[in-house]
BADO-772573 format. One record per residue: x, y, z of N, C-alpha, C, CB in turn; residue in one letter. Coordinates in steps of 0.02 Angstrom, whole numbers, padded with zeros to 5 digits, always signed. Glycine has a CB too. Layout:
N
XYZXYZXYZXYZA;...
***
This chain:
132
+00042-00059+00000+00000+00000+00000+00044+00062+00000-00048+00000+00061M;+00026+00110-00042+00061+00174-00045+00010+00229-00031+00095+00185-00114R;+00030+00277+00010-00013+00334+00024+00027+00398+00015-00043+00330+00096A;-00003+00447-00017+00028+00512-00026-00006+00561+00021+00023+00536-00101V;+00034+00603+00053+00008+00653+00098+00013+00723+00069+00045+00650+00164G;-00038+00763+00082-00040+00832+00060-00054+00875+00122-00095+00844+00004V;-00015+00928+00131-00025+00974+00187-00052+01039+00158+00042+00986+00228I;-00111+01060+00181-00143+01118+00149-00190+01154+00197-00181+01096+00087A;-00214+01211+00174-00266+01247+00210-00334+01239+00176-00248+01322+00216E;-00333+01237+00110-00394+01235+00070-00440+01293+00090-00431+01167+00080Y;-00412+01353+00088-00448+01412+00112-00454+01465+00057-00413+01441+00173N;-00504+01460+00015-00552+01406+00009-00526+01352-00038-00620+01432-00015P;-00559+01295-00037-00543+01240-00083-00563+01262-00153-00578+01173-00062F;-00519+01249-00203-00535+01268-00272-00510+01214-00320-00503+01337-00289H;-00522+01225-00385-00504+01176-00436-00430+01159-00436-00525+01201-00504N;-00387+01206-00420-00316+01193-00416-00299+01141-00363-00277+01257-00402G;-00336+01143-00307-00326+01094-00255-00349+01025-00278-00364+01114-00191H;-00406+01023-00313-00431+00959-00340-00379+00930-00388-00499+00969-00375A;-00350+00973-00430-00299+00952-00477-00238+00925-00440-00279+01010-00524Y;-00218+00959-00387-00160+00937-00348-00172+00868-00318-00145+00987-00292Q;-00231+00856-00291-00247+00790-00263-00242+00736-00317-00317+00790-00231L;-00270+00751-00375-00269+00703-00430-00197+00688-00452-00309+00730-00490K;-00157+00741-00461-00087+00733-00483-00044+00700-00429-00058+00800-00503K;-00058+00715-00366-00020+00685-00312-00027+00609-00313-00043+00713-00243A;-00087+00586-00321-00100+00514-00324-00067+00485-00387-00176+00499-00324R;-00077+00519-00442-00051+00495-00507+00025+00492-00508-00076+00541-00563E;+00059+00545-00489+00132+00548-00492+00166+00504-00441+00154+00619-00483L;+00135+00493-00384+00165+00451-00332+00148+00378-00341+00142+00475-00263S;+00098+00363-00380+00075+00294-00387+00041+00269-00325+00133+00249-00404G;+00016+00315-00284-00014+00297-00220-00085+00268-00229-00017+00358-00174A;-00102+00223-00184-00169+00196-00182-00216+00242-00144-00169+00126-00149N;-00188+00280-00098-00228+00323-00055-00198+00393-00051-00234+00293+00016Y;-00241+00442-00040-00220+00511-00034-00247+00539+00033-00245+00554-00094C;-00202+00564+00074-00220+00589+00140-00202+00663+00144-00183+00549+00197I;-00251+00704+00163-00240+00776+00169-00239+00796+00242-00294+00816+00130A;-00188+00833+00262-00185+00862+00329-00201+00936+00320-00113+00851+00363A;-00257+00958+00348-00279+01027+00336-00290+01065+00401-00343+01028+00295I;-00288+01131+00396-00304+01173+00453-00379+01168+00468-00284+01247+00440S;-00396+01184+00530-00466+01181+00551-00502+01246+00535-00471+01165+00625G;-00537+01272+00584-00577+01332+00573-00536+01396+00573-00631+01337+00627D;-00474+01391+00596-00428+01449+00594-00367+01429+00553-00407+01472+00666F;-00344+01475+00511-00291+01459+00464-00225+01491+00483-00311+01483+00394V;-00175+01483+00440-00106+01499+00458-00095+01570+00483-00063+01488+00399Q;-00130+01617+00459-00119+01686+00482-00164+01703+00542-00133+01735+00425R;-00196+01654+00570-00235+01663+00630-00307+01684+00619-00203+01712+00673G;-00326+01697+00558-00394+01718+00543-00440+01658+00533-00396+01762+00481G;-00505+01671+00532-00552+01617+00520-00550+01594+00447-00624+01639+00539P;-00561+01529+00437-00563+01502+00369-00626+01527+00334-00562+01424+00370A;-00623+01532+00268-00680+01554+00228-00739+01507+00238-00661+01558+00152V;-00726+01442+00235-00777+01391+00249-00753+01351+00309-00789+01345+00187F;-00801+01324+00348-00782+01285+00407-00745+01221+00386-00844+01268+00449D;-00713+01189+00434-00672+01131+00420-00712+01072+00393-00635+01109+00483K;-00775+01067+00410-00816+01012+00386-00832+01020+00311-00881+01007+00426Y;-00845+01081+00291-00859+01096+00220-00796+01084+00179-00883+01169+00211T;-00739+01108+00202-00676+01098+00165-00656+01025+00164-00620+01140+00197R;-00670+00988+00217-00657+00916+00218-00700+00881+00166-00670+00887+00288T;-00764+00898+00164-00809+00867+00115-00785+00881+00044-00881+00892+00124A;-00764+00943+00031-00738+00961-00035-00677+00919-00053-00722+01036-00038M;-00632+00911-00006-00571+00871-00018-00588+00798-00031-00522+00877+00041A;-00634+00771+00008-00654+00701-00001-00689+00691-00068-00700+00679+00056L;-00730+00738-00088-00765+00734-00152-00717+00742-00211-00820+00787-00156E;-00658+00771-00198-00610+00786-00251-00550+00738-00253-00585+00856-00244S;-00553+00685-00214-00500+00635-00220-00463+00616-00157-00452+00657-00268G;-00470+00653-00104-00438+00633-00041-00477+00573-00012-00435+00692+00010A;-00440+00526+00017-00472+00469+00049-00480+00479+00124-00431+00406+00035D;-00439+00521+00152-00441+00536+00223-00418+00608+00233-00397+00486+00264L;-00451+00644+00277-00430+00712+00295-00421+00714+00370-00483+00765+00271V;-00362+00737+00391-00348+00745+00462-00336+00819+00477-00286+00702+00484V;-00351+00839+00537-00345+00910+00555-00280+00925+00591-00404+00931+00599E;-00246+00977+00568-00188+01002+00603-00211+01035+00668-00146+01053+00559L;-00179+01023+00724-00199+01056+00786-00198+01133+00777-00153+01035+00845P;-00247+01168+00804-00252+01241+00794-00189+01279+00812-00309+01268+00835P;-00153+01258+00863-00092+01294+00883-00040+01294+00827-00062+01263+00946I;-00039+01241+00787+00009+01237+00731-00021+01263+00667+00032+01165+00722F;-00086+01253+00658-00120+01277+00597-00117+01353+00592-00192+01253+00596A;-00116+01387+00648-00115+01460+00647-00045+01488+00664-00166+01488+00696S;+00005+01446+00660+00073+01466+00677+00113+01485+00615+00108+01408+00714S;+00178+01488+00622+00223+01506+00566+00221+01452+00512+00295+01516+00590S;+00244+01470+00453+00246+01422+00397+00288+01361+00417+00274+01455+00334A;+00343+01373+00452+00387+01318+00472+00351+01270+00520+00451+01345+00506E;+00316+01298+00570+00279+01256+00617+00221+01220+00583+00254+01298+00676D;+00187+01256+00539+00131+01228+00501+00154+01166+00463+00100+01280+00453F;+00209+01175+00425+00236+01120+00384+00263+01064+00427+00290+01146+00337A;+00301+01082+00480+00330+01030+00524+00276+00988+00556+00373+01063+00577S;+00224+01020+00580+00169+00983+00611+00134+00939+00559+00119+01032+00643C;+00124+00966+00500+00092+00926+00447+00131+00864+00430+00083+00968+00385G;+00197+00872+00423+00239+00814+00408+00238+00765+00466+00312+00837+00394V;+00243+00789+00528+00242+00746+00587+00176+00709+00593+00255+00786+00650A;+00121+00744+00580+00055+00713+00584+00048+00658+00532+00001+00766+00575L;+00067+00672+00471+00063+00621+00418+00110+00563+00432+00080+00652+00349L;+00169+00577+00458+00216+00524+00476+00189+00480+00532+00284+00554+00497D;+00155+00511+00581+00128+00473+00637+00074+00424+00616+00099+00522+00689A;+00043+00436+00559-00008+00389+00534+00024+00322+00515-00046+00419+00474L;+00088+00324+00498+00125+00263+00483+00112+00233+00415+00110+00213+00533G;+00078+00269+00371+00062+00241+00305+00082+00286+00247-00012+00228+00300V;+00102+00348+00261+00118+00396+00207+00189+00383+00182+00110+00469+00232V;+00194+00369+00117+00260+00356+00087+00284+00414+00044+00256+00293+00045S;+00240+00460+00026+00257+00516-00017+00223+00580+00008+00237+00502-00091H;+00255+00637-00005+00224+00702+00010+00216+00741-00054+00267+00741+00061L;+00163+00779-00058+00152+00823-00115+00140+00893-00087+00092+00799-00160C;+00173+00942-00117+00164+01011-00094+00175+01059-00151+00212+01027-00036F;+00148+01117-00144+00157+01169-00194+00219+01210-00178+00095+01215-00198G;+00241+01248-00227+00298+01293-00217+00288+01355-00259+00366+01258-00234S;+00324+01407-00242+00318+01469-00279+00343+01462-00351+00356+01525-00244E;+00399+01425-00360+00430+01423-00426+00414+01359-00465+00503+01429-00419S;+00401+01304-00430+00391+01241-00465+00455+01211-00493+00341+01250-00520G;+00512+01238-00473+00577+01218-00499+00610+01169-00451+00623+01279-00511N;+00608+01104-00467+00636+01053-00423+00711+01058-00415+00618+00984-00449L;+00746+01078-00468+00818+01086-00464+00837+01140-00414+00848+01102-00534E;+00802+01196-00416+00814+01250-00369+00798+01228-00297+00772+01312-00387E;+00744+01192-00289+00725+01166-00223+00779+01120-00196+00657+01129-00227L;+00806+01077-00239+00859+01031-00219+00922+01069-00198+00875+00982-00276H;+00939+01122-00235+00998+01163-00217+00989+01195-00148+01009+01218-00270L;+00928+01218-00133+00915+01247-00067+00920+01194-00013+00845+01279-00066W;+00897+01134-00027+00902+01079+00021+00976+01065+00037+00869+01015-00007L;+01017+01061-00014+01089+01050-00004+01119+01107+00038+01126+01043-00072I;+01102+01168+00021+01127+01226+00058+01107+01223+00131+01101+01292+00026F;+01044+01208+00144+01020+01206+00214+01053+01149+00252+00944+01198+00215L;+01062+01092+00219+01095+01036+00253+01168+01053+00271+01093+00973+00209Q;+01203+01086+00226+01273+01104+00237+01279+01158+00290+01305+01126+00173K;+01229+01200+00296+01232+01258+00341+01181+01254+00397+01222+01321+00302N;+01161+01194+00416+01108+01185+00465+01122+01221+00531+01096+01112+00478Q;+01183+01215+00555+01200+01247+00619+01192+01322+00615+01273+01229+00638K;+01218+01353+00562+01214+01426+00555+01142+01449+00543+01258+01449+00498N;+01106+01414+00500+01037+01436+00486+00993+01427+00547+01008+01397+00426T;+01003+01373+00585+00963+01363+00646+00976+01418+00696+00979+01294+00677S;+01038+01438+00703+01056+01492+00749+01025+01558+00726+01133+01498+00754R;+01028+01570+00660+01001+01632+00632+00925+01635+00643+01017+01637+00557Y;+00889+01582+00625+00817+01583+00630+00793+01583+00703+00787+01524+00593F;+00833+01558+00748+00815+01558+00819+00813+01629+00847+00863+01516+00859A;+00849+01674+00815+00853+01744+00839+00803+01790+00805+00922+01770+00829N;+00763+01765+00762+00714+01807+00726+00652+01816+00768+00696+01778+00657I;
***
């Protein structure tokens, strides 16, 4: 069994999200698609456009097999905490083998270069971000 995880807000859920769910399953070869989404409050601390039940129903109708809620403390936190919690939550399920996420550029080569940079400079970047 293969499951792909998606971390999102779906605020509001739209056709691009439906497309992402479809492509996530397709590109990963996963049998199941699991979405970890924010609840009634989203990353910037404001209320979601639609409640979590409506957004969950939209995700399920558009290809997600399971939707789990990010705890509010992390869903309304920084992007780093939001993502870290989402990854931890999906990992804790014990079935997610792939992650799918959006990016500003869509450039995998650039993303890989940043990964290498962060790995090589983890000590310095951690110290820097701790002081922000």
